[in-house]
C-alpha positions in Angstrom: -38.6 -59.7 -1.1 -41.4 -57.4 -2.0 -43.6 -55.9 0.5 -47.3 -55.2 -0.3 -49.6 -53.1 1.9 -53.1 -53.7 0.4 -54.4 -50.2 1.4 -55.3 -47.6 -1.3 -52.9 -44.7 -1.0 -49.9 -43.0 -2.7 -46.5 -44.8 -2.7 -42.9 -44.1 -1.9 -40.0 -45.9 -3.3 -36.6 -47.0 -1.9 -33.6 -48.9 -3.1 -32.4 -52.1 -1.5 -29.5 -54.5 -2.1 -30.6 -57.7 -3.7 -29.1 -61.3 -3.6 -27.5 -60.6 -6.9 -25.5 -57.7 -5.4 -27.4 -55.1 -7.4 -29.7 -52.2 -6.1 -33.4 -52.7 -6.8 -36.3 -50.4 -6.6 -38.9 -51.4 -4.0 -42.2 -49.6 -3.9 -44.3 -49.1 -0.8 -47.9 -48.0 -0.4 -48.0 -45.0 1.9 -50.7 -45.4 4.6 -52.3 -42.6 6.6 -50.9 -41.5 9.9 -47.2 -42.6 9.2 -47.9 -46.3 9.3 -45.5 -46.8 6.3 -42.7 -46.5 8.9 -43.1 -50.2 9.8 -42.7 -51.1 6.2 -39.6 -49.0 5.7 -37.9 -50.5 8.8 -38.7 -54.1 7.8 -37.3 -53.5 4.4 -34.2 -52.0 5.8 -33.6 -54.6 8.6 -35.0 -57.7 6.9 -33.5 -57.4 3.3 -32.3 -60.8 2.4 -28.8 -60.7 1.2 -26.0 -63.1 1.6 -22.8 -61.7 3.2 -20.8 -62.1 0.0 -23.0 -59.8 -1.9 -24.0 -57.3 0.8 -21.5 -54.7 -0.3 -21.6 -51.0 0.4 -23.3 -49.3 -2.5 -23.1 -45.8 -3.7 -26.2 -43.7 -2.8 -28.7 -44.1 -5.7 -29.6 -40.5 -6.9 -33.2 -41.5 -7.6 -33.6 -43.1 -4.3 -32.4 -40.1 -2.4 -35.3 -38.2 -3.9 -38.0 -40.4 -2.4 -36.6 -42.0 0.8 -37.6 -40.6 4.1 -34.9 -38.4 5.6 -34.1 -40.7 8.4 -33.5 -43.5 6.0 -31.3 -41.4 3.7 -29.0 -40.6 6.7 -28.2 -44.4 7.2 -27.2 -45.1 3.5 -23.7 -46.5 3.2 -21.3 -43.9 1.7 -17.6 -43.3 0.9 -16.5 -44.2 4.5 -18.0 -47.6 4.3 -16.5 -47.9 0.8 -13.1 -47.3 2.3 -13.6 -50.5 4.4 -13.9 -52.6 1.3 -10.2 -53.7 1.3 -10.9 -55.4 4.7 -13.6 -57.8 3.5 -12.9 -61.4 2.5 -10.9 -64.2 3.8 -7.5 -63.7 5.5 -4.5 -65.7 6.7 -3.6 -64.2 10.1 -0.1 -63.8 11.8 -0.6 -62.8 15.4 1.5 -61.7 18.3 0.2 -61.3 21.9 2.4 -59.4 24.3 0.4 -59.8 27.6 -1.4 -62.5 29.4 -0.3 -65.4 27.0 2.9 -63.8 26.2 5.3 -60.9 27.2 7.0 -57.9 25.4 10.2 -60.0 25.3 8.7 -63.3 24.5 5.2 -62.7 22.7 2.8 -65.6 22.0 2.7 -66.0 18.2 0.6 -67.9 15.8 0.1 -68.3 12.1 -2.7 -70.8 12.6 -5.4 -68.3 12.7 -7.8 -67.3 9.9 -10.4 -64.4 9.6 -13.5 -63.9 7.5 -15.2 -60.6 7.1 -18.6 -60.1 5.4 -21.0 -57.2 5.0 -24.2 -57.3 7.1 -27.2 -55.1 7.3 -27.2 -54.1 3.6 -23.6 -53.1 3.7 -23.7 -50.9 6.8 -21.5 -53.1 9.2 -18.5 -55.4 8.6 -18.6 -58.6 10.6 -15.3 -60.2 11.5 -15.0 -63.7 12.7 -11.3 -64.6 13.7 -10.6 -68.0 15.1 -7.7 -70.6 15.4 -5.0 -71.5 18.0 -2.3 -69.5 19.7 0.0 -70.5 22.6 -1.6 -73.8 22.8 -4.9 -72.4 23.4 -7.9 -71.8 21.0 -8.6 -68.2 20.0 -11.8 -66.7 19.0 -12.9 -63.2 18.4 -16.0 -61.6 16.8 -16.0 -57.9 15.7 -18.4 -55.5 14.1 -16.9 -52.4 12.3 -19.0 -49.7 10.9 -19.2 -46.0 10.3 -21.9 -43.6 12.0 -23.1 -41.2 9.4 -24.6 -39.0 12.0 -21.5 -38.9 14.3 -19.0 -39.0 11.4 -16.9 -41.6 13.1 -15.9 -45.1 12.8 -17.3 -47.4 15.5 -15.9 -50.9 16.5 -17.2 -53.6 18.9 -15.3 -56.9 19.8 -16.3 -59.9 21.6 -13.8 -62.7 22.4 -13.4 -66.2 24.1 -11.3 -64.8 27.2 -13.1 -61.7 28.3 -16.7 -61.8 29.4 -17.2 -58.1 28.6 -17.1 -56.4 25.4 -14.6 -54.0 23.9 -16.2 -50.9 22.4 -14.3 -48.3 20.3 -15.0 -45.2 18.2 -12.7 -42.8 16.2 -12.6 -39.0 16.3 -15.0 -37.4 13.8 -13.7 -37.5 10.3 -14.2 -35.2 7.2 -12.8 -37.8 4.7 -12.0 -41.5 4.6 -8.5 -42.4 5.8 -6.2 -45.6 5.4 -5.1 -45.4 9.1 -8.1 -45.6 11.4 -7.4 -45.1 15.1 -10.5 -46.0 17.5 -10.3 -45.4 21.3 -12.3 -46.8 24.1 -12.1 -48.1 27.6 -12.8 -51.5 29.2 -12.9 -53.0 32.8 -10.0 -55.1 33.2 -10.4 -58.7 34.6 -6.7 -59.1 35.1 -5.1 -59.1 31.5 -2.7 -56.4 32.8 -2.2 -58.4 36.2 -4.1 -58.8 39.3 -3.4 -55.1 40.6 -5.6 -54.0 37.7 -8.6 -56.2 38.1 -11.7 -53.9 38.1 -9.7 -51.0 36.8 -10.9 -48.9 33.8 -8.2 -49.3 31.1 -8.0 -46.9 28.1 -7.4 -48.7 25.0 -6.7 -48.1 21.2 -7.1 -50.2 18.1 -5.3 -48.9 15.1 -6.1 -50.4 11.6 -3.5 -49.8 8.8 -4.8 -50.5 5.4 -1.7 -51.1 3.2 -3.7 -52.3 0.2 -6.3 -54.8 -1.0 -4.3 -57.9 0.1 -2.7 -56.8 3.3 -3.5 -54.8 6.5 -2.3 -54.6 10.1 -4.2 -54.2 13.4 -2.6 -53.2 16.6 -4.3 -53.1 20.1 -2.6 -50.8 22.8 -3.5 -50.2 26.5 -2.7 -47.4 29.0 -2.1 -48.8 32.5 -3.7 -46.6 35.0 -0.9 -44.7 36.9 1.7 -46.6 35.0 3.0 -47.3 31.6 1.2 -45.7 28.6 0.8 -47.0 25.0 1.5 -50.7 25.9 1.6 -52.9 22.8 -0.8 -55.7 23.5 -1.6 -57.3 20.3 -0.2 -57.0 16.6 -1.9 -59.0 13.8 -1.1 -59.0 10.1 -3.7 -60.0 7.6 -2.7 -61.5 4.2 -5.6 -62.2 1.7 -6.2 -65.9 1.0 -6.4 -65.9 -2.8 -8.9 -67.9 -4.7 
C-alpha cells in the first residue's frame, strides 16, 4: 500500500513490512502544520501484512535517519527478536492444578493446539490456544510484546472461563532473556475457591524458552493471607513440524 498526499511539500521516508516479508521504503509528502502525522499513523497501523510474514525486523539504518522520533521509538528490536522461537504452530500438553483439577490430581490434556503469529508489523505476538481438557472445551487468546519505552515485556490474556482479562508485565530489562517472568494481579471469580471471590490475586507467568522447537509456560498465584506460589497451570509446547 502506497499513501499519496497530493499537496506540494517536502517528503519524509519510512520503512514498512510488506506482504513478501521484506522491508520497503514508503515516501510521504510532508504537509504544513504537522498534518503528516495522520499519514504516518495510518502507515504504521494499517500496513497490510499477513501474520505469517509479519516478523520482527532489524531497525533499518536508513529509516532511522528519516522517521519521526516517536515512530523510531516503536520499531521492533532485539527484545522482539528474542520472542521469535515462540511463533508458529504448537502441540500443547497442559496440566491444570486448580478449578478443573487439584495439586494431587491435575486435569491434563494433549488435545490442545496453539498458533502464534506476529501482528502490528512485528510488534506483538498473537497467541490462539484451543482444544479440550477435563471434558470441557478450552480457549485462550494472548498478546505478548515488548514496550521499548518501559523496557519490559507485557502480556495480556483472555479466556473462555474468566470474564475479566489477565494483565502482566516483566521487570525492566537491559538485555533479552530466555526465561521471562511476568507479574500482575486479577480479581478472582472463585478459581481459588468461594472464600476468594472478589479478592485481588497476585499472579506470575513464567515463560521458559528451551529452544526453537520447545518451551514451557507456568502460571502461579499467591492466595491472600495464605499459600504463596501456588502452581495453577503448566504447559509444554512442542513445535508441529511441516
